[in-house]
C-alpha positions in Angstrom: 8.2 -1.6 17.0 8.4 1.1 19.6 8.3 3.9 17.0 5.3 2.3 15.4 3.5 2.0 18.7 4.1 5.7 19.5 2.9 6.8 16.1 -0.2 4.7 16.3 -1.2 5.3 19.9 -0.1 8.9 20.4 -0.6 10.1 16.7 2.8 11.8 16.8 5.6 11.3 14.3 8.7 9.9 15.9 12.0 9.1 14.2 14.3 6.3 15.3 17.0 8.9 15.8 14.9 10.7 18.4 15.0 7.6 20.7 18.8 7.9 20.8 19.0 11.7 21.0 16.7 11.8 24.0 18.3 9.1 26.1 15.7 8.7 28.8 11.9 8.2 28.8 11.4 11.5 30.6 13.3 13.5 28.0 11.6 11.6 25.1 8.2 12.3 26.7 9.1 16.0 26.9 10.0 16.0 23.3 6.8 14.2 22.3 4.6 16.6 24.3 5.9 19.5 22.3 5.0 18.0 18.9 1.5 18.4 17.4 -0.8 15.5 17.2 -2.1 14.2 13.9 0.9 15.0 11.8 1.8 11.5 10.6 3.6 10.5 7.5 1.3 8.9 4.9 0.8 5.2 5.1 2.7 2.9 2.8 0.5 1.3 0.2 1.1 -1.6 -2.0 0.3 -1.2 -5.7 -0.3 -3.9 -8.2 2.5 -4.4 -10.8 2.1 -5.4 -14.4 3.3 -8.6 -15.9 6.6 -7.1 -17.1 8.9 -5.8 -14.3 12.0 -4.1 -15.7 15.4 -5.4 -14.6 17.6 -3.3 -12.3 20.9 -2.0 -13.6 22.8 -4.8 -11.8 20.5 -7.5 -13.3 20.9 -6.0 -16.8 24.7 -6.1 -16.4 24.6 -9.8 -15.3 22.3 -10.7 -18.2 24.5 -8.9 -20.6 27.7 -10.6 -19.3 25.9 -14.0 -19.5 24.9 -13.4 -23.1 28.4 -12.1 -24.0 30.7 -14.7 -22.4 28.7 -16.9 -20.1 28.5 -16.6 -16.4 30.6 -19.4 -15.0 32.1 -17.0 -12.5 28.9 -16.8 -10.6 28.4 -20.6 -10.2 29.9 -22.0 -7.0 30.4 -25.7 -7.2 30.2 -26.3 -3.4 
């Protein structure tokens, strides 16, 4: 949340690693003052998906094993 607040309010890109590299607020402030404003990463956007979403490789493997021999190994009775 701290990184997000710094990005929003100060318009400066900050990595989580920077918080730990610059151990005090004073050192972090010095680091942020040297960075240029307005150089933010692009925002994450959500895109609509179609009806058919392809399976991951792990899901394909489980489906294949189920079709081949059944999947009793993955059912836990308790």
